[in-house]
N, C-alpha and C positions, 0 to 999 in steps of 0.2 A: 362143482362144489355142491354137496347135498344140502337141501333146504331144511330148515328147522321144522319140527312138527307141532302143529296146534291141534288139540282135540276140540271138536265142535259138537256139542250135544243139543239136539232139538227136543224140547219137551212139548209133546203134542204132535200128531201126524196129519194135521188138517191142511187147509188151503195154502197158508203161507209157508209151512214147512215144505210141502211138495213143490211150491213155486220156486223156492230157493234151491232145492235139490235139482229140479229140472234145469234151472239156470246154470248151476255148476256143471251139469252134464253138457249143456249146450255150449257154454263158454270153453270148456275143456276140449270138446270135439271140434269146435270152430277155431281153436288155437287163438283165443282172444289175447290181446296184449296184456290185459290185467292178469289173466290166468298164467301167462308165460313169464311175466316179470314179478309175480308174487314171491315174497321172501319165504313163504311157508308152504308146507305140504299139510293137507287137512285130513285128519282121522275123524270120520263122521259116525255119530251114534244118535239113535232116536229112542226116546222113552215114551211109551204109549200105555194106555190102560187095558185095552182089550187084546187078548191073544190073537183073535182072528184078524184084527187090524195089523198086528205085527207081521202076520204071515203075508197079508196083502202088500204091505210096504216092503217086505223082504224080497218079494218077487219083482217089485218095481225098481228097488234101489239095492242092488246086490253088493255094492261097495260099502254100505252102511251097516253098522252093528245095531241091531234092534232088540230091545228088551222091554218087559213089562214091570221090571223090578227096580225100584228107585235105589235099592241097596246093592244092586249088581256091582261087583268089585271092578268090573271093566269100565265103569263110569268114574271111578274114584282112584285112579292110579296115582302113585307118587311120581315125581319127575324121573327118579332113577328107574322105576319099574317100566315105565312106558316110553321113556325118552322124549316126552312131550315138553315143549317149552312153556306152554300155557294152555288154559282150558277156557272156552267160551260156552256159556249155556244160554241158548236162545229160548225164551218162553214164548211159545206160539199157540197158546190156548186162548179161550175166550176170556175177556176182561174179568168176568165174574168169578173165574177160577184162579185168578192170579194170586190171591192171598194164600189159598191152599197150596198152590204150587211152590210159592216162596218158602212156606213152612216145611214142605216136603224136601226141598233142596237143602235147607239148613240142617234138618234132622238127619238126612242121608249123609251129608258131608261130615257132620259131627260123629256119626256112627261108624265111619270108615275106620278099620283097624289101625291104620297108620295115617299120619297127616298127609292128605292128598294135595295136589296142586290147587291153590286157591283160585276158584273160577271167577271170571267176570260174568255178571248176570245181565243179560240184555232182554228188554221187553219190546213188544211190538204193538202195544195198545195205547190209545190216547187216554188222557184224563188221570191216570194213576201216576202220581209224582215220584220223583227219585227218593224223596224223604220217606214217603209211604212205603215204597219198596224196601228201603233199608230197614225200616221198623218191622216189616213183615218177615224179612229174612233172618233177623236176629244176628247175634255174634258168631263168627266162625271159630271153631275150636283151634287153639294154638296160635291165634293172631290177636294183636291188640288193635286191629283196625277192622272196620266193617267190610263186607263183601263189596268189591268194586261193582258199580251198577252203571249201565248206559241205557237210556231210552232211545229206541229207534222207531222210525216209521217208514218202512219200505212200501212199495206198491207192487201190484201183481205182474207188471212187465219184467220183474226180476226173473220170471220163468223162461224168458228168452234172452237173458243177459242184458236187458235194456231198462233196468229199473231206475227209479229216483228215490233216494233214501235220505231222510232227515235224521239227525242225531242230536242228543243233548247228554252231556256227562257232567255230573256234579264235581266239586273240588276233590272229593274223596277218591275219585277214580284217576289213576295215574295216566300220564301221557302215553306210556308204553301200552297199557291195556286198551286205551282208546284207539291208538294207532293200529293195533292188531285187528280190532273190530272194523275199522275203516278199510283196511287192506282186504279183509275177508269180503266185505260187502261190495267192494269195487270190482270183484270178479263177476258179480251179477248185476251191478248197478253203477254205470259210468258216472252218474251224478250222486255224490255223497256230500251233503251240506251239514256241517257241524254248527248248530245254533248256539248263540251266546246266552239267550234267555230261554228258560224252560217253557214259559208260557207260549212261545212261538211254535213249539212242537205240535200243539193242538191245531194251530193255524195251518202248519204244513200238512197235518193229517187231513184237514178239510180241503186243501188245495191239491196236493199231489197224491195223498193216500186215496182220496175219493175221486181224484181227477180222471183216472181211466174210465170210470163209469160215466162221467159227464161226457167225455169225448166219444165213448161208444154210443151214447144216446144221439150225439150229433151225427156220427157216421151212419147209424141206423136210419136216421131221418133222411140223410143224403141218398142212401141206397134206395130207400122207399120212393123218394122223388124220382130217381133215375128209372126205376121199374115202372112207376106210374106213367112216365113219358116214353116208355118203349124199350128201354134197355133190358137185357136179361139180368136176372139177379146175379149170376156169375160175373158178368161184365161189370155191372155197377159196383159190386163189392170189391172186385179186383182193382178198379180204378180209384175208388174211394180209399181203399187200404193203402195203395201206393202213394196217393196224394197226401195222405196223413203222414206216411213215413218221410216223404220229401219235405213237407212243411215242417215236421219236427226237426229234421236235420238242419234246415235253414234257420229255424228259431235258435237252435243250439250253437251252430257254427258262425252265425252272423249277428252276434250280440251287439255289435256296434250299430246295427240298424234297428230302429225302434219298431215295435209291432205295428204301430199306426202307419209307419212308412212301408212296411211289408204289405199291409193291406192296400195301400195306395199304389204299390208297384203292380198289383194285379188289376186294379180298378182303372180302366181307361175312362177319363171324364166323359160322362154321358153314355158310357157303354153298358153292356149287359150285367157285368159283375157289380158295377156301382149301383145299378137298380136293385139287384138282389141284396146287397149289403144294406141298402136303405130300408128294405122290408124287414130285415133282421133287427135293425135299430128301432124302427117304428113299432115293431111287435115286442120290444123290450128285452132283447137278448142280454145286454149287459146287466140290466136290473135283475133279470131272472137268475143269471149266474151268481151275482152278488148275494141274492137271497138264498140260493142253494148252498153256497159256501157258509153263509151265516147260520143257516139251520143245522148244517153239519157241525159247525163249531160249537153251537149251543149244546148239541148232543154230546160232544166230547167233554165239554165243561161239566155236564151233569154226571158224568162217570166219577168225577172227584167226590161227589156227594153221595154216591150209592154205596 
């Protein structure tokens, strides 16, 4: 049975756009369960500003339609013209550009010669509330309802189909629109958490959005320690990388076991690991992580005021 088609339009061709597109390629080539069981076929398009950037992206992602024109008719099909069941627009630009992008979306949609499929607008930046997004978007022509909006916070491991994504949808966004977005993200993000309170999205951004950088910093320190004590960098990185993969899978698949118990399972009383863990505790690792997340959260909150 043929799958329904969803149009996915990325606005901006930066890090997160490329990460998601790389993840789609990875998940499809790896025949991931999410990709195989998805109810949808995805028609991909990218809107960018610079022609030279469009050329670069076209060489990298041959399956995507790429344009520099927000009024391009191929972005604003009616359902009958394109046979698409829905349209999701992912705003992947810098936070400071979000208002301009929202205004561009509304103007382009309203300028389409025939009423196009009403898109769901998804952002990937902390701090900017759903209410603010709705006010920036303005009313869509031909509808008595605002654009459906969803705030999302994926992280860069989506590039290998292993992302973690938090979402929040206000009441104006229907269950079908949200479910379509969840299903799309699950192709590149096995963990998709829909949060009930919008304020928690900024917390998720500080924990899982920034989390890869915190973990990479820990991995870097472990690799450096291994090299300092005689391992080759290749061997140290290979072992630390696989240790991280294994620990991550244990954390995900054994949720009935507390993280403290998992630490205890590695620490033989009086043994070498216990001594190492004590150093991390004495040096203030938990407090440092708490402060790092707090500083990130403060920065996310400040975006609301800018």
